[in-house]
N, C-alpha and C positions, 0 to 999 in steps of 0.2 A: 504494500500499499504506500503510495507516494505521499510525502508530506504536503500539507496545504501551502500554497504560495503566500508570500508576505503581502499583507494588505496595505502597508505603508513603506515608503522608501527607507533604506538603511543609511544613516549619516554617521561618519566618523568624526565625532566632536573633538576628541583629543588631537587627531591628526590635522583637522582643519584649524585648530588653535595654533598648531605649530606652523602651518602655512601662513596664517595671519602674523605670526611672530618672525617671519623671514624665510622659512623654508619653502619658497615658492616653487622650487624645482620638483617637489614631490606631489604637486597638485594633480597632475595627470594620473599618477599611481593611485591616489586616494579616490579620484572619480571612477577609475576602472574597478577598484575593489567594491565600491558602493554598488556599482552596476552588476558586477560578477556574482555577488552574494545571491541575487535572485535569478540572474539569467544564465550564469555559467559557474556553478559552485566549485568545480574542480580548479578553475583558473584563480579563484579567490585565494586558495592556499599559496600558489606561486607568488601572487601579488602581495599577500600579507608578509611573507618572508622578505621579499624584495624591499618593501616599504621600510621595515625595521632596519634592515641592513643600510639603506640609504640614510636614514636618520642617525644611526650610530656613526657612520662615516662622516656625516656633516658635522656632528657634535665634536668628534675627535679632530677633524680638520680645523674647525674654528678655534679649538684649544691648542692647536699645534702639537697634538699628541700623535706619535708615530703608529702606524698600522700598515699591514701589507695587503696587496690585492688578493692574496690567498687566504687571508683570515676568514674563517667561517663565521656564521652568525652568532653562536654562543661565545666565541672568542671576542668578537667585536663588542658584544653586550657586556662581557666581563670587564674588558678594558675601559669602556665608557663609564661603568658604574664604579670602577676603581678610582677614577680621577674626578668624578663629579662630587661636589659637597652635598651629601645626602641629608645632612642636618644643618639647620641654621647656626651661625656662630654662637648664639646665646644658649644652644643646647648641645654643643659639641662635647661637653664633658658628661652628658647623661648616658651612663653605661647601659642601663636597661632599655632606654629608647633606641640606642644604637643597635642593641640585639634585636629589637622588634623590627627595625628597618632591615636588618640582615635577613630575618625570616621572610619578610615581604619580598625582598629581592630574590631570595631563593625560590619563592613561588613564581615570580616573574621569569626567572631563568628556566624553571621547569616548563612554563608555558612556551618560552622561546624554543626549547628543545622539541616540544610537542609539535609546534608549527613546522619545524624542520622535517620531522618524521612524517607528518601528514603530507607535507609537500612532496617528499620522496615517494610516498606510497600512493597518493591520490591526486597529486598535482596535474593539472591539464598539460602544462608545458615542461614537466620534469623529465628526467632521463628516460630513454626508451626502454621498453620491456617486451619480452617475448610472449606475454600472456595478458589477458584483460585485467584492468585495474578495477578495484571495487568502486562503485559509483557513489559519490557523496552527494547529499542534498543540501538545500539552503540552510538547514538547521546546523549542520556540521560546519559549513562555510562561515556562518555567522559567528560561531564560537571562535574560529581562527581570526576573523576579522576584528572582533571585539577585543580579543587578547592583544593583537597587534596595535589597535587603537589606544588601549590602556598604556602599553609600553611606550609607544611614541609620545603620547601626551605627557607622561611622567618624565621621561628623559629630557624632552625639550623644555618643559617648565622649569625643572631644576637647573638645567644649563642656562636658560635665559635669566632666571632669578639671580644666579650667581654672578652674572656678567653685567648687572646694573651698575652704572657709573657713580654710585653714591660715595664710594671710597676706593682709591686705587689699591691694588694688591701690594705695591711697594710701600704705600703708607701704612698698611696693616703690619707689614714686617718691621718697618722702622719704628713703629710705636711700641714695640716689645723688646727693647734693647737688653733689659735685664735677663729676660728668658733666653734670648739669642746668645748672650754671653755665656750663660750657664750651659747651654747645649755645646757650644764651641769648646768650653773648658773641659767638659766631660768626655768629648769624643776626639778632640784634636783636629787640626786642619787636614783636609783631604787633598792629597797631591796626585796629579796625573801628569806625568812628564814634568814640565817646568811650570805648570799651572796649579795654583792652590785655590781650594774652594772652602768656604765656611760651612760646616755641617748644618748649622741652623738654616742657612739659606738654601742648601740642597734639600733639606726636609721640607721647607716652605714651598719650594718650587715643584718638587716631585711628588710629595705626599701632603697636599694642603689640608686634607681632612685629619691626618695623623698629627700634623703640626697644631691644629686647633685643639685636639684632644689633650696633647701633652702640655699645651699652654694653659688649658683650663685646670689641669692637675697642678701645674706650677703655681698658678695664682691662688689655689686653695691652701697650699702648704703654709704660708705665713699665718693664715687664720687658725690653722690647727695647732700652731706652736706658740702664738703670741702670749697666751695666758700662762705658760709654763715659767716659773721663776727659777733662774739658775741656782744651783746648790750653794755656791759661794755667797750670793746675795741673800739667800734665805737665812744662811747662818749668821750674817751680819745683822739681820733684822731681829734675830732671836734675843730677847731681854736677858 
């Protein structure tokens, strides 16, 4: 028994938000997915995979993060989420919140892998096969399209939010000289041939999310110890 056709058009709200935010080059892909969900479900799997790949590559390119043409979708997704600031600066030290975000990302990553497998097994334009492929209907295509829409919307919103010009990244680094000095003192200068790099700056540039977490921990340390009276002072105060 065939599933009933959709009575209303499918719209990718997250992807269209990304288009409005600057990713105009994926507009044709988004329009094609919206149409394929009802008219050609098998093609929707291929297009969903391609759309997420396109957005991951766009985000990485705008952030000058290296990737190769051979990187598959799960690898592109992992690279993107590694460098995107998943928590706002005010919550960078919230350990439980970070764990919840990781669980959410794990679910999204599983969805990505599922899209890849569905594309290989049922995609209209996927690799050739010597036997008939199972026929997917609009219900299954909608699942893949909605998963892709959620992922695309999330990645681009986080990417766009992080790149608002309210404060330059350099200013954020320069405002934390005490923390930077402590990192440099603890780890020593990094030397590559005749060039030296500050560990704090390497951490800030390469792992901005980790930088925020360690900075938050560093800022809490004085508060945890300021009420402790040194033994020598305590002895002097004893009558």
